[in-house]
VOTOR-963965 format. One record per residue: residue in three letters; x, y, z of N, C-alpha, C, O in turn. Coordinates in Angstrom, 1 decimal. Example, Ala and Ser with C-alpha at 12.3 -4.5 7.8 and 13.67 -1.06 7.14 Angstrom:
+-----+--------+--------+--------+--------+--------+--------+--------+--------+--------+--------+--------+--------+
! res !    nxx !    nyy !    nzz !   caxx !   cayy !   cazz !    cxx !    cyy !    czz !    oxx !    oyy !    ozz !
+-----+--------+--------+--------+--------+--------+--------+--------+--------+--------+--------+--------+--------+
! ala !   13.2 !   -5.7 !    7.8 !   12.3 !   -4.5 !    7.8 !   13.2 !   -3.3 !    7.8 !   14.2 !   -3.3 !    8.5 !
! ser !   12.8 !   -2.2 !    7.1 !   13.7 !   -1.1 !    7.1 !   12.9 !    0.0 !    7.9 !   13.4 !    1.1 !    8.0 !
+-----+--------+--------+--------+--------+--------+--------+--------+--------+--------+--------+--------+--------+
This chain:
+-----+--------+--------+--------+--------+--------+--------+--------+--------+--------+--------+--------+--------+
! res !    nxx !    nyy !    nzz !   caxx !   cayy !   cazz !    cxx !    cyy !    czz !    oxx !    oyy !    ozz !
+-----+--------+--------+--------+--------+--------+--------+--------+--------+--------+--------+--------+--------+
! met !  -80.4 ! -120.0 ! -101.3 !  -81.9 ! -120.3 ! -101.5 !  -82.0 ! -117.9 ! -100.9 !  -82.8 ! -117.0 ! -101.1 !
! met !  -80.1 ! -117.9 ! -100.1 !  -80.5 ! -117.1 !  -99.7 !  -80.5 ! -115.8 ! -100.7 !  -81.3 ! -114.9 ! -100.7 !
! ala !  -79.1 ! -116.0 ! -101.7 !  -78.7 ! -115.1 ! -102.4 !  -79.6 ! -114.8 ! -103.4 !  -79.5 ! -113.7 ! -103.9 !
! leu !  -81.1 ! -115.8 ! -104.2 !  -81.8 ! -115.5 ! -104.1 !  -83.0 ! -114.6 ! -104.4 !  -83.6 ! -114.0 ! -105.3 !
! val !  -83.1 ! -114.9 ! -102.7 !  -84.0 ! -113.8 ! -102.5 !  -83.4 ! -112.2 ! -101.8 !  -84.0 ! -111.2 ! -101.3 !
! leu !  -81.9 ! -112.5 ! -101.9 !  -81.9 ! -110.7 ! -101.9 !  -81.6 ! -110.0 ! -103.4 !  -81.4 ! -108.9 ! -103.7 !
! leu !  -81.6 ! -111.3 ! -104.0 !  -81.7 ! -110.2 ! -105.4 !  -82.8 ! -109.9 ! -105.9 !  -82.9 ! -109.1 ! -106.8 !
! leu !  -84.0 ! -110.7 ! -105.3 !  -85.5 ! -110.4 ! -105.7 !  -85.5 ! -108.8 ! -104.4 !  -86.1 ! -107.7 ! -104.4 !
! ser !  -84.8 ! -109.3 ! -103.6 !  -85.3 ! -107.6 ! -102.4 !  -85.1 ! -106.7 ! -103.2 !  -86.0 ! -105.8 ! -103.5 !
! thr !  -83.5 ! -106.7 ! -103.7 !  -82.8 ! -105.5 ! -104.5 !  -84.0 ! -105.0 ! -105.9 !  -84.5 ! -103.9 ! -106.0 !
! val !  -84.4 ! -106.0 ! -106.8 !  -84.6 ! -105.7 ! -108.3 !  -86.3 ! -104.8 ! -107.4 !  -87.1 ! -104.0 ! -107.8 !
! glu !  -86.2 ! -105.5 ! -106.3 !  -88.2 ! -105.0 ! -105.8 !  -87.8 ! -104.1 ! -105.1 !  -88.8 ! -103.8 ! -104.5 !
! leu !  -86.6 ! -103.2 ! -104.5 !  -85.8 ! -102.6 ! -104.5 !  -86.2 ! -100.6 ! -105.2 !  -86.9 !  -99.6 ! -105.1 !
! gly !  -85.0 ! -101.5 ! -105.9 !  -84.9 ! -100.9 ! -106.9 !  -86.1 ! -100.4 ! -108.0 !  -85.8 !  -99.5 ! -108.7 !
! trp !  -87.2 ! -101.0 ! -108.1 !  -88.1 ! -100.6 ! -108.9 !  -89.5 ! -100.0 ! -108.1 !  -90.7 !  -99.9 ! -108.5 !
! ile !  -89.2 !  -99.8 ! -107.5 !  -90.2 !  -98.8 ! -106.2 !  -89.7 !  -97.4 ! -106.4 !  -90.5 !  -96.5 ! -106.9 !
! ile !  -88.4 !  -97.1 ! -106.1 !  -87.9 !  -96.2 ! -105.8 !  -88.2 !  -95.8 ! -107.6 !  -88.8 !  -94.8 ! -107.8 !
! val !  -87.9 !  -96.6 ! -108.9 !  -87.9 !  -96.1 ! -110.4 !  -89.4 !  -95.5 ! -109.9 !  -89.6 !  -94.3 ! -109.6 !
! lys !  -90.1 !  -96.2 ! -109.9 !  -91.6 !  -96.5 ! -109.9 !  -92.2 !  -94.5 ! -109.6 !  -92.6 !  -93.6 ! -110.4 !
! asp !  -91.8 !  -94.7 ! -107.7 !  -92.1 !  -93.5 ! -107.4 !  -91.7 !  -92.4 ! -107.9 !  -92.5 !  -91.7 ! -108.5 !
! ile !  -90.0 !  -92.0 ! -107.7 !  -89.9 !  -91.1 ! -109.0 !  -90.3 !  -90.7 ! -109.9 !  -89.7 !  -89.6 ! -110.3 !
! ile !  -90.9 !  -91.1 ! -110.5 !  -91.3 !  -90.7 ! -111.8 !  -92.5 !  -90.9 ! -112.1 !  -93.1 !  -91.1 ! -113.2 !
! ser !  -93.1 !  -90.7 ! -110.8 !  -94.6 !  -90.3 ! -111.1 !  -94.8 !  -89.6 ! -110.3 !  -94.4 !  -89.5 ! -109.2 !
! pro !  -95.7 !  -88.7 ! -111.2 !  -96.0 !  -87.2 ! -111.0 !  -96.0 !  -87.2 ! -109.2 !  -96.1 !  -88.2 ! -108.5 !
! pro !  -95.8 !  -85.7 ! -108.6 !  -94.6 !  -85.3 ! -108.6 !  -93.9 !  -85.5 ! -109.2 !  -93.3 !  -85.9 ! -108.2 !
! ile !  -93.1 !  -85.6 ! -110.3 !  -91.1 !  -85.9 ! -110.6 !  -90.3 !  -85.5 ! -109.0 !  -90.5 !  -84.6 ! -108.1 !
! phe !  -89.3 !  -87.0 ! -109.3 !  -88.7 !  -86.6 ! -108.7 !  -88.8 !  -86.6 ! -106.6 !  -88.0 !  -86.8 ! -105.6 !
! leu !  -90.2 !  -86.2 ! -106.7 !  -91.0 !  -85.3 ! -104.9 !  -91.8 !  -86.8 ! -104.5 !  -92.8 !  -87.3 ! -105.0 !
! leu !  -90.8 !  -87.2 ! -103.3 !  -91.8 !  -88.3 ! -102.4 !  -92.5 !  -88.1 ! -101.5 !  -92.2 !  -87.2 ! -100.8 !
! asp !  -93.6 !  -88.8 ! -101.2 !  -94.0 !  -88.2 !  -99.7 !  -93.2 !  -88.8 !  -98.4 !  -92.0 !  -89.0 !  -98.3 !
! ile !  -94.1 !  -89.0 !  -97.6 !  -93.2 !  -89.3 !  -96.7 !  -93.6 !  -90.8 !  -96.3 !  -92.8 !  -91.6 !  -95.9 !
! asn !  -95.3 !  -91.2 !  -96.8 !  -95.3 !  -92.7 !  -96.6 !  -93.8 !  -92.9 !  -97.6 !  -92.8 !  -93.3 !  -97.1 !
! glu !  -94.0 !  -92.4 !  -99.1 !  -92.8 !  -93.8 ! -100.2 !  -91.6 !  -93.4 !  -99.7 !  -90.8 !  -94.3 ! -100.0 !
! leu !  -91.1 !  -92.5 !  -99.0 !  -89.9 !  -92.9 !  -98.1 !  -90.2 !  -93.6 !  -96.6 !  -89.2 !  -93.0 !  -96.1 !
! leu !  -90.6 !  -94.2 !  -95.7 !  -90.2 !  -95.0 !  -95.1 !  -90.8 !  -96.2 !  -95.2 !  -90.7 !  -97.2 !  -94.5 !
! glu !  -91.6 !  -95.8 !  -96.6 !  -91.3 !  -97.7 !  -97.3 !  -90.5 !  -98.0 !  -98.3 !  -90.4 !  -99.1 !  -98.8 !
! ile !  -89.6 !  -96.7 !  -98.6 !  -88.1 !  -97.5 !  -99.2 !  -87.2 !  -97.5 !  -98.6 !  -86.2 !  -98.1 !  -99.2 !
! phe !  -87.0 !  -96.9 !  -97.0 !  -86.2 !  -96.7 !  -95.0 !  -86.5 !  -98.5 !  -95.4 !  -85.8 !  -99.3 !  -96.0 !
! gly !  -87.6 !  -98.7 !  -94.9 !  -88.2 ! -100.2 !  -95.1 !  -87.6 ! -100.9 !  -94.9 !  -87.1 ! -101.4 !  -93.9 !
! leu !  -87.6 ! -101.5 !  -97.0 !  -87.3 ! -102.5 !  -97.7 !  -85.6 ! -102.5 !  -98.1 !  -85.0 ! -103.5 !  -98.5 !
! phe !  -84.9 ! -101.0 !  -97.8 !  -83.3 ! -100.5 !  -97.9 !  -83.2 ! -102.0 !  -96.6 !  -83.0 ! -103.2 !  -96.5 !
! leu !  -83.5 ! -101.0 !  -96.1 !  -83.3 ! -101.7 !  -94.3 !  -83.2 ! -103.8 !  -95.0 !  -82.3 ! -104.5 !  -95.5 !
! leu !  -84.4 ! -103.7 !  -94.8 !  -85.0 ! -105.1 !  -95.2 !  -83.6 ! -106.0 !  -96.1 !  -82.9 ! -106.9 !  -95.6 !
! val !  -83.4 ! -105.6 !  -97.1 !  -82.2 ! -105.8 !  -97.9 !  -80.7 ! -105.8 !  -97.5 !  -79.8 ! -106.4 !  -98.1 !
! val !  -80.6 ! -104.7 !  -96.2 !  -79.1 ! -105.2 !  -95.7 !  -78.8 ! -105.8 !  -95.0 !  -77.6 ! -106.1 !  -94.8 !
! met !  -80.1 ! -106.0 !  -94.2 !  -80.4 ! -107.8 !  -92.9 !  -79.9 ! -108.7 !  -93.6 !  -78.9 ! -109.2 !  -93.2 !
! asn !  -80.2 ! -109.0 !  -94.5 !  -80.8 ! -110.2 !  -95.4 !  -79.5 ! -110.1 !  -95.8 !  -79.0 ! -110.8 !  -96.6 !
+-----+--------+--------+--------+--------+--------+--------+--------+--------+--------+--------+--------+--------+
């Protein structure tokens, strides 16, 4: 069950990173997007 949670968290993190990078302006992230990505990354690492 924990492996499933880790897998889904990783997929969600990847999806958010891709979605934020390809949305205009391309390759530029604002501070709120960076904090969201950092928070999700820490969530995946802690699992």
